[in-house]
C-alpha positions as CSV (number, residue, x, y, z in Angstrom):
1,M,0.0,0.0,0.0
2,A,1.4,3.4,-1.0
3,T,1.6,6.1,1.5
4,I,0.7,9.7,0.5
5,L,1.5,12.8,2.5
6,L,-1.1,15.5,1.9
7,I,0.1,19.0,2.9
8,D,-2.8,21.5,2.9
9,D,-4.1,24.0,5.5
10,D,-7.8,23.6,4.6
11,E,-9.4,21.0,6.9
12,S,-12.3,20.4,4.4
13,V,-9.8,19.6,1.6
14,Q,-7.9,17.4,4.0
15,R,-11.0,15.4,4.9
16,L,-12.3,15.1,1.4
17,F,-8.9,14.0,-0.1
18,Q,-8.2,11.6,2.8
19,V,-11.6,9.8,2.3
20,A,-11.1,9.6,-1.4
21,L,-7.5,8.4,-1.2
22,E,-8.1,5.9,1.6
23,G,-11.1,4.6,-0.3
24,A,-8.8,4.0,-3.3
25,G,-6.5,1.9,-1.0
26,Y,-3.8,4.4,-0.1
27,R,-2.5,5.3,3.4
28,V,-2.8,9.0,4.0
29,L,-0.8,11.3,6.3
30,I,-1.9,14.9,6.8
31,G,0.3,18.0,7.3
32,D,-1.3,21.4,8.0
33,N,1.5,23.4,6.4
34,G,5.0,22.9,5.0
35,R,6.8,22.9,8.4
36,H,4.4,20.3,9.7
37,G,4.9,18.2,6.6
38,L,8.6,18.3,7.0
39,R,8.3,17.2,10.6
40,L,6.2,14.2,9.5
41,L,8.8,13.2,7.0
42,E,11.4,13.0,9.7
43,H,9.7,9.8,10.9
44,Q,7.7,8.5,8.0
45,E,8.5,7.1,4.6
46,V,6.1,8.3,1.9
47,D,5.7,7.4,-1.8
48,L,4.0,10.6,-2.9
49,I,3.5,14.1,-1.5
50,V,0.5,16.3,-2.5
51,V,1.3,19.9,-1.6
52,D,-0.9,23.0,-1.7
53,I,0.8,26.2,-2.9
54,F,-0.8,28.7,-0.6
55,M,-0.4,27.9,3.1
56,P,0.7,29.7,6.3
57,E,4.2,29.3,7.8
58,M,5.8,27.6,4.8
59,D,4.0,27.6,1.4
60,G,4.4,25.0,-1.3
61,L,6.9,27.0,-3.4
62,E,9.2,27.1,-0.4
63,L,8.6,23.5,0.4
64,I,9.0,21.9,-3.0
65,P,12.8,22.6,-3.4
66,L,13.4,21.3,0.2
67,L,11.5,18.1,-0.7
68,R,13.5,17.7,-3.9
69,K,16.7,18.0,-1.9
70,T,15.7,15.8,1.0
71,R,13.5,13.3,-0.8
72,P,14.7,13.2,-4.4
73,A,12.9,10.0,-5.3
74,T,9.6,11.0,-3.9
75,K,7.0,12.2,-6.4
76,I,5.3,15.5,-5.8
77,I,1.9,16.8,-7.0
78,A,1.4,20.6,-6.5
79,I,-2.2,21.9,-6.2
80,S,-3.5,25.5,-6.2
81,G,-6.7,27.4,-6.4
82,G,-5.1,30.8,-5.9
83,S,-5.4,33.7,-8.3
84,G,-2.9,33.5,-11.1
85,Q,-2.5,29.8,-10.3
86,R,-1.1,28.9,-13.7
87,N,2.0,31.0,-13.0
88,Y,2.3,29.4,-9.5
89,L,1.7,25.9,-10.8
90,D,4.3,26.5,-13.6
91,T,6.7,27.7,-10.9
92,A,6.0,24.6,-8.8
93,K,6.8,22.4,-11.8
94,Y,10.0,24.4,-12.4
95,L,10.9,23.9,-8.7
96,G,10.5,20.1,-9.0
97,A,6.8,19.1,-8.8
98,H,6.2,16.1,-11.0
99,A,2.5,17.1,-11.7
100,T,0.1,19.9,-10.9
101,L,-3.6,20.2,-10.4
102,K,-5.6,23.4,-10.6
103,K,-8.4,23.8,-8.1
104,P,-11.2,23.0,-8.5
105,F,-10.6,19.5,-9.8
106,S,-12.6,16.4,-9.4
107,L,-11.7,13.5,-7.0
108,Q,-11.4,11.4,-10.2
109,E,-8.7,13.8,-11.5
110,L,-6.9,13.6,-8.1
111,L,-7.0,9.8,-8.1
112,H,-5.8,9.7,-11.7
113,A,-2.9,12.1,-11.0
114,V,-1.9,10.0,-7.9
115,S,-2.1,6.7,-9.8
116,S,-0.1,8.0,-12.7
117,Q,2.7,9.2,-10.4
118,L,2.8,6.0,-8.4
119,T,3.2,3.7,-11.5
C-alpha cells in the first residue's frame, strides 16, 4: 500500500482528499503546512506528496525545493486554487513538482494524477 502525505491547510480539503485516497487503497498522512509536513517526513517514509501552494508558515513554493533535496525519489503533486494559479503551478513544476492540479478539480482527477505518479 502506497503512503501519501497531503500537505494542505484547509481542513475540508484534508478530509475530502483523505476519504477519497483511503477509499482507493492508499495510506494518507496529513500535514497542515510545510513545516508540519517536513516534521512528519522525519519519521515517515512516503511514496507521494500532494502539496498546496498557498499555506501559512511555509508555502508550497518554499517546500518543493526542500523536498527535492531531502527526498529526491519521492513524487510531488502541487495543487493550487489561488489567483494566477497557472503561474504558481508553472513555478511549482519548475521547482520540481512532477505534476500539478488546478483547483477546483474532481476527485477522479486527483485519483488519476496520484495513480499515474505511483506507477
